[in-house]
N, C-alpha and C positions, 0 to 999 in steps of 0.2 A: 564089341565096343562101337561107338557111334562116330563116324567120320563124315563131316559135312551133312549131306542128305542121305547117306547110305548106312544101313546097319549091317555089319560084317560078322559072320560066324565062322568057326573053324571048318565047317563042312561046306558051306556055300555062301555066296554073296547075294543079297536081296535088296533091291531098291525099295525103301519104304516111302520116302518123300520123292516125288517123281522128277523134280527139276532142281538143278543147282547152277546158278549163273556163273560164267567165267568173265565175260564182258558183255554187258547188256546196256546199250545206250538209251533205248526208248521202246515203249510198247508198240506192237504191230497194230496198225489200224485195220479193222475188219472192213470188208468191201461194202457193207451197209453204211459205213461212214464215208470212205473216200470215193465211193461210186455215186452216192446220192448228193454229194456236194454239188451245189448248183453250178459252180464254175466248170466242173468236169462234164456234167450231163446235159447242160442247157443246149449244147450244140450237137446232140444226137440228130440224125437226119430227119427226125419227125417234123411234121408241119408245126409251126410255132403257135398257131391259133390266133392269127391276126384278125382284127375287124376289117370290114370292107374298106373303110376310109384309110386305115393304116396301110393296107396292102396297095391301094391305089397310089398313095403318096410315095411309098418305097419304090414302086415300079415306074413312076413317071418323073416328076421334076424335083423330088426330094430324096435322093438316093442315100443320104447319110443319116445314121441313127446313133443316138447316145442313150444308154440305158443304165439306170441305177437301181440296185436291189438290196433289200434288207431281208435276212433269212434267219429264222430261229428253229433249232432242232432240240427235241427232248429225247434223250437216249436212255436205254436200260439194257443191262446184260453184262456178261463177263467174256473176256477174250484173252486167254493165256494165264500163266502163273509166274510168280516171282518168289525166290528164296530170300527171306528177310533176315536170315541168320538165326542161331540158337534153335535149329530144327523147326523153324516157323516158315511155312509156305502159305502165301496168300494169293487168291485169284486177283487178276487185274480188273477192277470194277470200272465199267464204262457208264454207270448211271450218272446223269447230270445234264448239262445244257451246252449247246453250241450256238454262238452268235457270229454272224457273218455279214459282210458287206461287199458288194461287187459293183464295178463300173465297167461298162463295155462300150467300145466305139467300133462302128462297122461302116463299110461302104459297099454299095451294090452297083454293079455295072453289067447290064444285060443279064446273063445267067450265072455270073460269078459274084460271090460275096467274100470279102476279106475283112477280118476284124481281129480284135484283141480284147482280153478281159483282164482286169486287175482285181485281186482279191485279198481280203483280210479275214481270217477266221480265228475265233477264240473258243477253245475247248475248256470248259470248267467241269471236270469229271471227278468222280469220287477217288479214282486211283491216281490221277495226274491232271495237270493243267498244261495246255499247249496252245501256242500262238503260231499261226501260219500266215506268211505273206507270199503271194504267188502271182504269176502272170501266165496267160495262155493265148498265144496266137492261133488262128484257125483259118481255114478256107472251105467254102461251100460251092459246089458246082451243080447246077440244075440242068438236067438233060430231058427236054420235053419229048414225049412219045405220043402225044395226042392233045386235044384241046382241054381235057380235064385231068390228064394223068401225066406223071413225069417220074424220072428217077432222080434222086438226090444223093450226092456223094460228099462226105465231110472228112477232113483230116485235121487233127489238133495236136499240139504239143503243149505241155505245161511244166512249170518249174515252181517248187515251193522251198522257202526257207522255214525250218521248224525249230522253235525254241520250246523245250519241254521241262516242266518242274514236277518232281515226284511228290505224291501225297502218301507214299508208302515208306515211311522212315524205317530203317536208316538208309534205304536205297536212294541213289541219286541218278538222274538221267542227263544226257548230253544233247546238244543241238545237232541237227542233221539236215540233209538236203534231199529233196524228192524230185525225180524227173519222170515224166510219163508221156504217153502218146495214145491216140485212139484213131481208128478208122471206122467209118460208118457208111452204110448204103441203105437206101429206103425207096419204097414205091409209094408215091403220093397220089391222092385223089382229091380234087377240089372242084365243085360245081361252078365256082366263080372263076375258073381258069387258073392254070398253074404258071403260065408264063406271059400271057398277053396282058397288056396294061388295061386296067378296068377302073372306071369311075362310075359313080351313081348317075352321071349324066348320060352315059352311053345307052343304057337301057334301064328298065325298071328292075331294081334288085329283088323285089318281093320282100316278104317279111322274114324269110329264113333261107338259108342255104347250107348244104352239108359239106364236110371235109373230113379227111382221115388219112392215115399213113401207117406203114409197117416197116420197121427198121431192124437191122442187125448190126451190132457194134462189137469190135474187139478192142479191149483197153488193156494196156500194159503199163506198170510203173515199177520203179525200183528206187532205193535210197542208199545212202552211205552209212547207215547206222549198223553197228555191230550187235548181233544178238546170239552169242554163243552160249550154249547151255550143256550141262551133262544130263543126258536122258537115257535111262536103262544102261548105265555104265559107259555110254559113248558120248563123245563131244560132237555136238551137231549145231548147225545154224538153223534157227527156227524158220526163217524165210529169206529168200533172196528176191527174185522178181515176183510180183503179184500180177496175175492174169485173170481177166474177167471177160466172159462172153455174155452179151446182153441181147435179148430179143424183146423188142418193145413195140407197142402199137397205141395209137390214139384215134379218137373219133370225136367230132364236135359239130357245132352248128353256129352260124352267124345269125343274130337276130337283128333285122334291119341292117343299117350300115354302121352302127356305132358299138355293137356288143357282140362278143364271141365267147363261147364256152367250150372247154375241152376236157375229156375224160381220158386218162393215160394209164395203161397197164404195162408192167415191166417184169420180166423174169431174168434173173442174173445167175449164171453158172460160174462159181468160183473155181478156176482151174489152177490156182496157185499151189505150189508144192510146199506144204507146211511140215515141220518136223517138231520134235519135242512134244509138249502137251498140246500144241496147236494142231497136231496130226488128227485129232478127234473133232476138229471144227466142222461145222456144217458146210456143205459145198454149194449152197444155192440160197437165193432170197427172192421175195416177191415184193413189188412196190406198186401201190395204187395212189393216184393223185388226181386232183380236180383243179381247174384253173378257169378264171373268168377275166376277160379284158374289156375295157370300156374306153372309147375315144371321147375325150372331153373337148377337143378343138381340132382343127385340121392338122396341127403339128404335135399335139400332146395327148398321150393316153396313159392309163394306169392299169395295173394287173394285180391280182391277188390269187393265192392258191393254198391248198392244204394237201398233205401227202402222208402216207403211212408205209413204212418198210418193215417187213417181218420175215421170219423163216430162217434167219441166220442166228448167230449167237448174240448179236446186239440189235435190238429193234429201235427204229427211229420214227418219231412223229415230227412232221415239218410244217411250218407256217412261213409264207413268203409274201411280200408286197414289193412292187416295183413300179417305176415310172419310166417312160421313154418319150423321146422327141425325135421327129424327122426334120431334116433341114437340107 
Protein backbone atom coordinates (compact mmCIF):
# COMPACT_ATOMS: atom_id res chain seq x y z
CA UNK A 1 0.00 0.00 0.00
CA UNK A 2 1.06 3.65 -0.30
CA UNK A 3 1.54 5.76 2.84
CA UNK A 4 2.56 9.41 2.32
CA UNK A 5 5.70 9.20 0.25
CA UNK A 6 6.63 5.56 0.97
CA UNK A 7 5.64 2.34 -0.73
CA UNK A 8 5.43 -0.50 1.86
CA UNK A 9 5.65 -4.20 1.00
CA UNK A 10 5.37 -7.23 3.36
CA UNK A 11 9.04 -8.05 2.81
CA UNK A 12 10.75 -4.67 3.10
CA UNK A 13 10.15 -0.94 3.12
CA UNK A 14 11.40 1.17 0.25
CA UNK A 15 11.26 4.98 -0.09
CA UNK A 16 10.03 5.72 -3.60
CA UNK A 17 9.50 9.48 -3.24
CA UNK A 18 12.49 10.86 -1.32
CA UNK A 19 11.01 13.58 0.87
CA UNK A 20 7.87 14.12 2.92
CA UNK A 21 7.58 17.35 4.93
CA UNK A 22 6.41 17.38 8.56
CA UNK A 23 6.84 21.13 9.18
CA UNK A 24 8.41 23.18 6.41
CA UNK A 25 8.26 26.96 6.87
CA UNK A 26 10.29 28.20 3.89
CA UNK A 27 12.78 27.10 1.22
CA UNK A 28 16.50 27.12 2.06
CA UNK A 29 18.36 29.87 0.21
CA UNK A 30 21.47 28.51 -1.54
CA UNK A 31 24.75 30.36 -0.88
CA UNK A 32 24.83 31.71 -4.43
CA UNK A 33 21.89 33.88 -3.40
CA UNK A 34 22.52 34.81 0.24
CA UNK A 35 26.27 35.17 -0.29
CA UNK A 36 26.07 37.28 -3.46
CA UNK A 37 23.55 39.66 -1.96
CA UNK A 38 25.32 43.00 -2.14
CA UNK A 39 24.49 43.83 1.46
CA UNK A 40 26.45 40.83 2.72
CA UNK A 41 29.43 40.83 0.37
CA UNK A 42 30.03 44.54 -0.27
CA UNK A 43 32.16 44.76 2.89
CA UNK A 44 34.53 41.95 2.27
CA UNK A 45 37.95 43.34 3.04
CA UNK A 46 38.76 43.78 -0.64
CA UNK A 47 39.72 47.22 -1.90
CA UNK A 48 36.54 49.03 -3.02
CA UNK A 49 37.96 50.41 -6.27
CA UNK A 50 37.68 54.11 -5.48
CA UNK A 51 38.77 56.83 -7.86
CA UNK A 52 41.68 58.99 -6.77
CA UNK A 53 39.39 61.95 -6.04
CA UNK A 54 37.03 59.82 -3.93
CA UNK A 55 39.91 58.36 -1.94
CA UNK A 56 41.39 61.78 -1.30
CA UNK A 57 38.02 63.15 -0.14
CA UNK A 58 37.47 60.21 2.22
CA UNK A 59 40.90 60.44 3.83
CA UNK A 60 41.01 64.22 4.26
CA UNK A 61 38.23 66.68 5.02
CA UNK A 62 35.12 64.66 4.01
CA UNK A 63 35.15 61.46 6.10
CA UNK A 64 31.41 60.75 5.85
CA UNK A 65 29.85 58.79 3.01
CA UNK A 66 26.32 57.94 1.91
CA UNK A 67 25.74 55.33 -0.78
CA UNK A 68 22.55 54.17 -2.52
CA UNK A 69 22.44 51.09 -4.75
CA UNK A 70 19.93 49.33 -7.00
CA UNK A 71 20.62 45.66 -7.73
CA UNK A 72 19.02 43.20 -10.14
CA UNK A 73 19.71 39.45 -10.24
CA UNK A 74 18.53 36.85 -12.76
CA UNK A 75 18.50 33.39 -11.19
CA UNK A 76 18.19 29.85 -12.59
CA UNK A 77 18.27 26.43 -10.96
CA UNK A 78 16.66 24.18 -8.31
CA UNK A 79 17.48 23.75 -4.62
CA UNK A 80 15.55 21.14 -2.63
CA UNK A 81 12.21 19.36 -3.06
CA UNK A 82 8.71 19.58 -1.58
CA UNK A 83 5.96 17.02 -1.12
CA UNK A 84 2.79 18.55 -2.61
CA UNK A 85 0.54 15.66 -1.59
CA UNK A 86 -1.08 12.85 -3.59
CA UNK A 87 2.35 11.27 -4.16
CA UNK A 88 3.50 14.42 -5.96
CA UNK A 89 7.01 15.70 -5.25
CA UNK A 90 8.25 18.90 -6.91
CA UNK A 91 11.68 20.51 -7.05
CA UNK A 92 11.85 24.02 -5.57
CA UNK A 93 12.51 26.16 -8.62
CA UNK A 94 14.67 29.27 -8.15
CA UNK A 95 14.26 30.52 -11.73
CA UNK A 96 13.23 34.18 -11.67
CA UNK A 97 14.26 37.69 -10.68
CA UNK A 98 15.56 39.42 -7.57
CA UNK A 99 15.20 43.19 -7.13
CA UNK A 100 17.02 44.96 -4.32
CA UNK A 101 17.77 48.41 -2.95
CA UNK A 102 20.41 49.40 -0.38
CA UNK A 103 21.32 52.55 1.54
CA UNK A 104 24.62 52.80 3.40
CA UNK A 105 26.01 55.38 5.81
CA UNK A 106 29.64 55.30 6.97
CA UNK A 107 32.22 57.39 8.77
CA UNK A 108 36.00 57.21 8.47
CA UNK A 109 38.40 58.29 11.22
CA UNK A 110 42.07 57.61 10.70
CA UNK A 111 42.32 53.85 10.04
CA UNK A 112 38.86 52.93 11.41
CA UNK A 113 35.60 52.94 9.45
CA UNK A 114 32.16 52.35 11.00
CA UNK A 115 28.95 52.04 9.05
CA UNK A 116 25.54 50.47 8.59
CA UNK A 117 23.53 49.25 5.60
CA UNK A 118 19.74 49.08 5.24
CA UNK A 119 18.31 46.68 2.65
CA UNK A 120 15.10 45.70 0.89
CA UNK A 121 15.10 42.62 -1.37
CA UNK A 122 12.23 41.22 -3.45
CA UNK A 123 12.53 37.62 -4.76
CA UNK A 124 10.09 36.80 -7.58
CA UNK A 125 10.91 33.14 -8.28
CA UNK A 126 9.06 30.27 -9.91
CA UNK A 127 8.71 28.31 -6.66
CA UNK A 128 7.99 31.16 -4.25
CA UNK A 129 8.07 34.90 -3.63
CA UNK A 130 10.01 36.43 -0.77
CA UNK A 131 10.46 39.94 0.60
CA UNK A 132 13.39 40.63 2.92
CA UNK A 133 14.10 43.74 5.02
CA UNK A 134 17.43 43.87 6.76
CA UNK A 135 20.12 45.91 8.45
CA UNK A 136 23.87 45.34 8.74
CA UNK A 137 26.29 47.26 11.00
CA UNK A 138 29.99 46.78 10.26
CA UNK A 139 33.47 47.88 11.28
CA UNK A 140 36.66 48.03 9.19
CA UNK A 141 40.17 48.48 10.53
CA UNK A 142 43.15 49.25 8.31
CA UNK A 143 46.61 48.23 9.54
CA UNK A 144 49.36 49.80 7.38
CA UNK A 145 52.51 47.75 6.89
CA UNK A 146 54.16 49.92 4.24
CA UNK A 147 53.56 52.94 1.98
CA UNK A 148 51.71 50.80 -0.58
CA UNK A 149 50.51 47.75 1.39
CA UNK A 150 48.23 47.14 4.35
CA UNK A 151 46.12 44.57 6.13
CA UNK A 152 42.37 45.16 6.36
CA UNK A 153 40.08 43.51 8.92
CA UNK A 154 36.28 43.59 8.70
CA UNK A 155 33.53 42.41 11.02
CA UNK A 156 29.82 42.45 10.17
CA UNK A 157 26.48 41.47 11.70
CA UNK A 158 23.22 41.33 9.77
CA UNK A 159 19.55 40.72 10.48
CA UNK A 160 16.68 40.00 8.04
CA UNK A 161 12.92 39.76 8.39
CA UNK A 162 11.63 37.38 5.68
CA UNK A 163 8.08 37.15 4.37
CA UNK A 164 7.52 34.16 2.04
CA UNK A 165 4.63 33.25 -0.30
CA UNK A 166 4.43 29.79 -1.87
CA UNK A 167 3.89 29.28 -5.61
CA UNK A 168 3.66 25.51 -5.05
CA UNK A 169 0.01 24.92 -4.17
CA UNK A 170 -1.28 23.54 -1.88
CA UNK A 171 1.89 24.14 0.21
CA UNK A 172 2.11 27.38 2.23
CA UNK A 173 5.15 29.03 3.79
CA UNK A 174 5.66 31.10 6.95
CA UNK A 175 7.64 34.23 7.79
CA UNK A 176 10.99 33.80 9.51
CA UNK A 177 14.04 35.74 10.73
CA UNK A 178 17.69 35.46 9.70
CA UNK A 179 20.74 36.40 11.74
CA UNK A 180 24.27 36.28 10.36
CA UNK A 181 27.84 37.44 10.84
CA UNK A 182 31.11 37.48 8.94
CA UNK A 183 34.78 38.17 9.60
CA UNK A 184 37.29 39.02 6.88
CA UNK A 185 40.99 39.69 6.54
CA UNK A 186 42.82 40.97 3.48
CA UNK A 187 46.17 42.01 2.15
CA UNK A 188 45.87 45.18 0.06
CA UNK A 189 48.20 46.81 -2.46
CA UNK A 190 47.69 50.33 -3.79
CA UNK A 191 50.31 52.35 -5.67
CA UNK A 192 48.50 55.52 -4.63
CA UNK A 193 49.16 54.71 -0.96
CA UNK A 194 46.91 52.80 1.38
CA UNK A 195 46.72 55.13 4.34
CA UNK A 196 48.39 58.47 3.61
CA UNK A 197 46.14 61.30 2.49
CA UNK A 198 46.53 61.84 -1.25
CA UNK A 199 45.32 64.65 -3.45
CA UNK A 200 46.07 65.34 -7.09
CA UNK A 201 47.77 68.54 -5.98
CA UNK A 202 50.49 66.76 -4.01
CA UNK A 203 52.17 65.25 -7.01
CA UNK A 204 51.37 64.32 -10.57
CA UNK A 205 49.06 61.27 -10.50
CA UNK A 206 49.91 60.14 -14.02
CA UNK A 207 47.21 58.68 -16.21
CA UNK A 208 46.95 55.32 -14.44
CA UNK A 209 47.79 53.54 -11.18
CA UNK A 210 47.33 49.93 -10.02
CA UNK A 211 45.60 48.43 -6.99
CA UNK A 212 44.53 45.00 -5.80
CA UNK A 213 43.81 42.82 -2.79
CA UNK A 214 43.32 39.24 -1.62
CA UNK A 215 40.84 38.38 1.15
CA UNK A 216 39.53 35.41 3.09
CA UNK A 217 36.08 35.52 4.72
CA UNK A 218 34.12 33.23 7.01
CA UNK A 219 30.37 33.84 6.92
CA UNK A 220 27.76 32.16 9.15
CA UNK A 221 24.01 32.58 9.22
CA UNK A 222 21.02 30.85 10.79
CA UNK A 223 17.28 31.39 10.92
CA UNK A 224 14.26 30.31 12.97
CA UNK A 225 12.43 28.50 10.13
CA UNK A 226 11.43 24.86 10.68
CA UNK A 227 12.42 22.49 7.89
CA UNK A 228 11.67 18.95 9.12
CA UNK A 229 11.36 16.23 6.50
CA UNK A 230 11.16 12.46 6.34
CA UNK A 231 14.12 11.23 4.33
CA UNK A 232 14.95 7.54 3.92
CA UNK A 233 12.52 6.74 6.76
CA UNK A 234 14.20 9.16 9.23
CA UNK A 235 12.95 12.55 10.44
CA UNK A 236 15.70 15.09 9.71
CA UNK A 237 16.25 18.85 9.68
CA UNK A 238 17.34 19.88 6.20
CA UNK A 239 19.66 22.62 7.51
CA UNK A 240 20.48 24.47 10.71
CA UNK A 241 23.38 26.91 10.42
CA UNK A 242 24.79 27.77 7.00
CA UNK A 243 28.54 28.34 6.81
CA UNK A 244 30.54 29.70 3.93
CA UNK A 245 34.30 30.13 3.43
CA UNK A 246 35.17 32.67 0.73
CA UNK A 247 38.51 33.32 -0.96
CA UNK A 248 38.33 36.46 -3.08
CA UNK A 249 40.69 38.71 -4.97
CA UNK A 250 40.48 41.80 -7.11
CA UNK A 251 42.76 43.81 -9.34
CA UNK A 252 42.13 47.13 -10.98
CA UNK A 253 43.42 50.44 -12.21
CA UNK A 254 42.65 54.12 -11.82
CA UNK A 255 42.54 56.09 -15.04
CA UNK A 256 43.58 59.66 -14.26
CA UNK A 257 41.88 60.91 -11.09
CA UNK A 258 38.18 60.41 -11.96
CA UNK A 259 37.81 56.79 -13.18
CA UNK A 260 38.52 53.39 -11.63
CA UNK A 261 37.87 49.83 -12.84
CA UNK A 262 38.03 46.56 -10.88
CA UNK A 263 37.91 42.87 -11.85
CA UNK A 264 36.85 40.57 -8.97
CA UNK A 265 37.10 36.79 -8.62
CA UNK A 266 35.58 34.78 -5.78
CA UNK A 267 35.61 31.10 -4.81
CA UNK A 268 33.10 30.03 -2.17
CA UNK A 269 33.18 26.77 -0.21
CA UNK A 270 29.76 25.83 1.21
CA UNK A 271 30.52 24.17 4.55
CA UNK A 272 26.86 23.91 5.63
CA UNK A 273 25.57 20.55 6.86
CA UNK A 274 22.56 19.76 4.67
CA UNK A 275 20.29 16.77 5.14
CA UNK A 276 17.40 15.27 3.18
CA UNK A 277 17.50 15.92 -0.56
CA UNK A 278 19.84 18.88 0.03
CA UNK A 279 22.60 16.47 1.06
CA UNK A 280 23.41 16.12 -2.65
CA UNK A 281 23.83 19.88 -3.15
CA UNK A 282 27.02 21.25 -4.66
CA UNK A 283 29.55 22.44 -2.09
CA UNK A 284 31.21 25.32 -3.96
CA UNK A 285 30.60 28.20 -6.33
CA UNK A 286 32.62 30.65 -8.43
CA UNK A 287 31.84 34.31 -8.95
CA UNK A 288 33.31 36.77 -11.45
CA UNK A 289 32.39 40.44 -11.60
CA UNK A 290 33.50 43.73 -13.09
CA UNK A 291 32.94 47.26 -11.77
CA UNK A 292 33.59 50.78 -13.03
CA UNK A 293 33.45 53.96 -10.94
CA UNK A 294 33.37 57.56 -12.15
CA UNK A 295 33.67 60.73 -10.08
CA UNK A 296 31.33 63.42 -11.41
CA UNK A 297 32.16 66.17 -8.91
CA UNK A 298 34.36 66.58 -5.80
CA UNK A 299 31.50 65.18 -3.68
CA UNK A 300 29.56 62.86 -5.98
CA UNK A 301 30.40 59.66 -7.90
CA UNK A 302 28.55 56.85 -9.67
CA UNK A 303 29.35 53.15 -10.06
CA UNK A 304 28.08 50.30 -12.23
CA UNK A 305 28.90 46.60 -12.38
CA UNK A 306 28.00 43.18 -13.72
CA UNK A 307 28.62 39.74 -12.22
CA UNK A 308 28.07 36.04 -12.79
CA UNK A 309 27.90 33.33 -10.10
CA UNK A 310 27.96 29.68 -11.15
CA UNK A 311 29.00 26.19 -10.04
CA UNK A 312 26.35 25.66 -7.37
CA UNK A 313 22.74 24.48 -7.89
CA UNK A 314 21.46 28.02 -8.56
CA UNK A 315 23.30 30.33 -10.98
CA UNK A 316 23.03 34.12 -10.64
CA UNK A 317 23.60 36.93 -13.14
CA UNK A 318 23.82 40.36 -11.50
CA UNK A 319 23.56 43.99 -12.61
CA UNK A 320 24.13 46.87 -10.20
CA UNK A 321 24.22 50.66 -10.28
CA UNK A 322 24.97 52.95 -7.35
CA UNK A 323 25.76 56.52 -6.44
CA UNK A 324 27.69 57.87 -3.48
CA UNK A 325 28.50 61.21 -1.91
CA UNK A 326 31.22 62.34 0.51
CA UNK A 327 30.62 65.13 3.00
